[in-house]
C-alpha positions as CSV (number, residue, x, y, z in Angstrom):
1,M,0.2,-0.1,-0.2
2,T,3.1,2.5,0.6
3,S,4.5,2.2,-2.8
4,E,0.7,2.7,-4.2
5,T,0.4,5.9,-2.2
6,S,4.1,6.9,-3.3
7,N,3.0,6.1,-7.1
8,Q,-0.3,8.1,-6.8
9,T,1.8,10.8,-5.2
10,N,4.5,10.9,-7.8
11,T,1.5,10.9,-10.7
12,E,0.1,14.0,-9.0
13,D,3.2,15.8,-9.1
14,I,3.5,15.3,-12.5
15,R,-0.1,16.2,-13.3
16,A,1.0,19.5,-11.2
17,Q,4.4,19.9,-13.7
18,L,2.1,19.4,-16.6
19,G,-0.5,22.1,-15.8
20,A,2.6,24.6,-14.8
21,S,4.2,24.2,-18.2
22,T,1.0,24.5,-19.9
23,N,0.3,27.7,-18.2
24,R,4.0,28.7,-19.6
25,I,2.9,28.1,-23.2
26,R,0.1,30.5,-22.6
27,I,2.0,33.4,-21.2
28,Y,5.0,33.1,-23.8
29,S,2.1,32.2,-26.8
30,I,0.3,35.7,-25.6
31,A,4.3,37.3,-25.4
32,G,4.9,36.0,-29.1
33,A,1.3,37.4,-29.9
34,C,2.3,41.0,-28.7
35,L,5.6,41.0,-30.4
36,L,4.2,39.8,-33.6
37,A,1.6,43.0,-33.4
38,L,4.6,45.0,-32.6
39,T,6.5,44.0,-35.5
40,I,3.7,44.3,-37.9
41,G,3.2,48.1,-36.4
42,L,6.8,48.8,-36.9
43,L,6.6,47.9,-40.6
44,L,3.8,50.1,-41.2
45,L,5.4,53.0,-39.5
46,L,8.6,52.0,-40.9
47,G,6.6,52.0,-44.6
48,Q,5.8,56.0,-43.5
49,A,8.7,57.2,-42.1
50,D,12.3,56.9,-43.9
51,A,13.6,59.2,-41.1
52,R,13.1,56.8,-38.8
53,A,14.3,53.8,-40.5
54,P,17.4,52.6,-38.4
55,F,15.6,52.7,-34.9
56,L,13.0,50.9,-36.6
57,I,15.1,48.2,-38.0
58,F,16.5,47.7,-34.9
59,A,13.5,47.3,-33.4
60,L,12.3,44.9,-35.7
61,V,15.7,42.5,-35.3
62,F,15.1,43.0,-31.6
63,A,11.7,41.9,-32.0
64,G,12.4,39.2,-34.3
65,C,15.4,37.6,-32.0
66,I,12.7,37.8,-28.7
67,G,10.0,36.2,-31.2
68,G,12.4,33.5,-32.0
69,A,13.5,32.8,-28.4
70,I,10.1,32.9,-27.6
71,V,9.1,30.4,-30.3
72,Y,12.1,28.1,-29.2
73,Q,10.8,28.4,-25.6
74,V,7.4,26.7,-26.8
75,N,8.8,24.3,-28.6
76,L,10.7,23.4,-25.8
77,M,7.4,23.1,-23.6
78,L,5.9,21.2,-25.7
79,K,8.7,18.5,-26.3
80,K,8.8,18.4,-22.2
81,I,5.2,18.2,-21.9
82,T,5.2,15.4,-24.3
83,E,7.7,13.7,-22.7
84,T,5.9,14.4,-18.5
85,A,2.6,12.7,-20.6
86,A,4.6,9.7,-21.7
87,T,6.0,9.5,-18.1
88,V,2.4,9.8,-16.7
89,S,1.0,6.9,-19.1
90,Y,3.6,4.9,-17.7
91,Q,3.0,5.6,-14.4
92,L,-1.1,4.9,-14.6
93,D,0.0,1.9,-16.4
94,I,2.3,0.7,-13.8
95,S,-0.8,1.7,-11.6
96,E,-3.7,0.1,-13.5
97,K,-0.9,-3.5,-13.1
98,R,-0.8,-3.1,-9.4
99,V,-3.9,-2.5,-8.5
100,S,-5.2,-5.6,-10.5
101,K,-2.3,-7.5,-9.0
102,L,-3.8,-6.0,-5.7
103,K,-7.7,-7.4,-6.9
104,S,-6.4,-10.5,-7.1
105,Q,-4.3,-11.2,-4.4
106,L,-7.9,-10.1,-2.4
107,A,-9.7,-12.5,-4.7
108,D,-7.3,-15.2,-3.8
109,S,-7.4,-14.1,0.3
110,L,-11.3,-14.6,0.3
111,E,-11.5,-18.0,-1.7
112,K,-8.4,-19.7,-0.1
113,D,-6.7,-20.9,3.2
114,E,-4.0,-18.9,3.9
115,L,-1.9,-21.3,5.6
116,T,-2.2,-24.4,3.2
117,G,-3.1,-23.0,0.2
118,C,-6.4,-24.9,-0.5
119,A,-9.7,-23.4,-1.1
120,N,-12.2,-22.4,1.9
121,E,-15.3,-23.2,2.7
122,A,-17.4,-20.5,0.6
123,K,-15.0,-21.2,-2.6
124,F,-15.7,-25.2,-2.3
125,L,-19.6,-24.7,-1.7
126,A,-19.8,-22.6,-4.7
127,E,-17.5,-25.2,-7.0
128,T,-19.5,-27.9,-5.9
129,T,-23.1,-25.8,-6.7
130,R,-21.5,-25.4,-10.3
131,H,-20.3,-29.3,-10.5
132,I,-24.3,-30.2,-9.5
133,A,-25.5,-27.9,-12.6
134,L,-22.9,-29.8,-14.6
135,H,-24.4,-32.7,-13.9
136,K,-27.8,-31.5,-14.4
137,R,-26.9,-30.2,-18.2
138,A,-24.6,-32.9,-19.2
139,G,-24.7,-35.8,-16.7
140,L,-21.2,-35.2,-15.5
141,G,-20.8,-37.2,-11.5
142,F,-18.2,-36.2,-9.0
143,A,-17.5,-37.8,-5.3
144,I,-16.9,-36.0,-2.4
145,L,-14.2,-37.0,0.1
146,R,-14.4,-35.7,3.8
147,V,-10.4,-35.9,5.2
148,R,-9.5,-35.3,8.9
149,I,-6.6,-36.0,10.5
150,D,-6.6,-38.4,13.5
151,G,-5.7,-37.2,17.3
152,Y,-5.5,-33.9,15.9
153,D,-4.6,-32.2,19.7
154,E,-2.3,-34.8,20.4
155,L,-0.4,-33.6,17.4
156,L,-0.7,-30.2,18.5
157,A,0.3,-30.6,21.9
158,E,3.0,-32.7,20.6
159,L,4.2,-30.6,18.0
160,G,3.2,-27.0,18.8
161,S,1.8,-24.5,16.6
162,R,4.7,-24.1,14.7
163,G,4.9,-27.4,13.7
164,T,1.6,-28.2,13.2
165,N,1.4,-25.8,10.6
166,E,4.2,-27.2,8.8
167,M,2.5,-30.9,9.2
168,L,-0.7,-29.0,8.0
169,K,1.1,-27.7,4.9
170,A,3.1,-31.1,4.2
171,F,-0.3,-32.4,4.1
172,S,-2.4,-30.4,1.8
173,R,1.0,-30.8,-0.5
174,I,0.2,-34.6,-0.3
175,L,-3.6,-33.7,-0.8
176,F,-2.9,-31.5,-4.2
177,G,0.0,-34.4,-5.4
178,S,-3.3,-37.1,-5.1
179,T,-6.0,-35.3,-7.0
180,R,-6.0,-33.2,-10.3
181,E,-6.4,-30.1,-11.6
182,V,-10.1,-30.2,-12.3
183,D,-10.5,-31.5,-8.4
184,I,-11.5,-29.2,-5.9
185,T,-9.6,-29.4,-2.6
186,A,-10.6,-27.4,0.3
187,R,-9.3,-27.2,4.2
188,L,-12.8,-26.4,6.3
189,Q,-11.0,-26.2,9.6
190,D,-8.3,-27.0,11.6
191,E,-7.5,-30.6,10.7
192,N,-11.0,-30.9,8.5
193,F,-10.4,-31.0,4.7
194,V,-13.1,-31.6,1.8
195,I,-11.9,-32.4,-1.9
196,L,-14.5,-32.7,-4.7
197,L,-13.4,-35.4,-7.4
198,A,-14.2,-34.1,-10.5
199,D,-16.0,-37.1,-12.7
200,T,-15.6,-39.4,-10.3
201,D,-18.1,-42.1,-8.3
202,T,-17.6,-43.7,-4.9
203,T,-15.6,-46.3,-5.9
204,G,-13.0,-43.7,-7.6
205,G,-13.0,-42.0,-4.2
206,V,-12.2,-44.7,-2.3
207,L,-9.3,-45.4,-4.5
208,V,-8.0,-41.7,-3.5
209,A,-8.6,-42.0,-0.3
210,N,-6.7,-45.0,0.1
211,R,-3.8,-43.4,-2.1
212,V,-4.3,-40.6,0.7
213,M,-4.2,-42.3,3.5
214,N,-1.0,-44.5,2.4
215,L,1.0,-41.6,1.5
216,T,0.2,-39.6,4.7
217,Q,1.3,-42.8,6.9
218,Q,4.4,-42.2,5.7
219,L,4.7,-38.5,6.6
220,Q,7.3,-38.1,9.3
221,V,6.4,-35.0,11.2
222,N,9.1,-35.3,13.7
223,H,11.4,-38.4,15.3
224,D,9.0,-39.0,18.2
225,Y,5.7,-39.6,16.4
226,S,6.0,-42.6,14.1
227,S,2.8,-41.2,11.6
228,V,-0.1,-39.8,10.8
229,T,-3.2,-41.3,10.0
230,L,-6.4,-40.4,8.3
231,S,-10.3,-41.1,8.8
232,L,-12.4,-40.1,5.4
233,G,-15.9,-40.3,4.6
234,V,-16.8,-40.7,0.7
235,T,-20.4,-39.9,-1.1
236,E,-21.3,-38.8,-4.6
237,N,-23.7,-37.0,-6.5
238,H,-27.5,-37.4,-7.0
239,D,-29.9,-36.1,-8.7
240,S,-32.0,-34.6,-5.7
241,A,-28.4,-32.9,-4.0
242,T,-27.5,-29.8,-3.0
243,A,-24.2,-28.6,-2.0
244,E,-24.9,-28.4,1.7
245,Q,-26.5,-32.3,1.5
246,L,-23.4,-33.6,-0.3
247,L,-21.3,-32.2,2.9
248,I,-23.5,-33.3,5.2
249,E,-23.6,-37.1,3.6
250,S,-19.9,-36.9,3.6
251,E,-19.5,-35.8,7.1
252,S,-22.0,-38.7,8.1
253,A,-19.8,-41.0,6.3
254,L,-17.0,-39.8,7.9
255,A,-18.1,-39.8,11.6
256,H,-18.8,-43.7,10.9
257,A,-15.0,-43.8,10.2
258,L,-14.2,-42.0,13.4
259,R,-16.8,-44.7,15.3
260,A,-14.9,-47.2,13.7
261,G,-11.8,-46.2,15.5
262,G,-10.5,-43.7,12.7
263,N,-7.8,-44.6,10.2
264,A,-10.4,-45.7,7.9
265,V,-13.0,-45.1,5.3
266,A,-16.4,-44.9,5.2
267,V,-18.6,-44.4,2.3
268,Y,-22.2,-43.3,2.2
269,D,-24.9,-45.6,0.5
270,K,-27.8,-43.0,-0.8
271,N,-29.7,-46.1,-2.2
272,A,-30.1,-48.0,1.0
273,S,-31.3,-45.4,3.7
274,A,-28.1,-43.9,4.8
275,T,-26.7,-47.2,5.3
276,L,-22.6,-46.9,5.7
277,Q,-20.1,-49.0,4.5
278,S,-16.9,-49.3,6.3
279,V,-13.7,-49.9,4.5
280,Q,-10.4,-50.0,6.6
281,G,-7.3,-48.4,5.7
């Protein structure tokens, strides 16, 4: 923001210089017009009074010199104005780019979790709603994978805030590395994450879940804590679903995995009155 304020001040200074240069040109132009009128008057007098010829000739030469100097100054002013206008244009272009960058950063901050780079819940719900519309138009299905880090409170006590943040960043890299660019990975809060798997059903969701579990178990957070385990819940889109409902269904599946003792994947079965199938990791 300091650079933006400085840049705005520089632009205002340049505009002030442009205004001053324009005023000087006006003054020089008026003086030049007066000298031109004087020269014309002297020429008329020269034609009428031969006795005054030497004086009038001198006056004409002097007026011509002054007029030439004024024209030269006007040209210099015009050149300076052109250069200053180019500088102003450059400064404004830089300002627009910086404003555009700030807007982009602001948009990212409103849609992303600052620590992990994952989308936030609002962004996830918006993307889920968009995929529901795609499903209705083109029949493109998708799965929702809820992910929770087991024993998060114990990890926080063991690693401290800084160590836990580093673990969360490493874990988010595992999530990104286990999914595709078309998928949406979001952090809901603390140890809770959710992934939208585009063009995928529950079978594909379980495959991704097991891949994430295996990679996470290899994550060494320190010398004392051997590994990190996960509990996961999977559901898939259906015709009557809303974004919020799919989150609830995936959370129900996750709760089943937690009741099974954690380190497990549970699948929500929409065709069996919310009966859950548990798949141990």
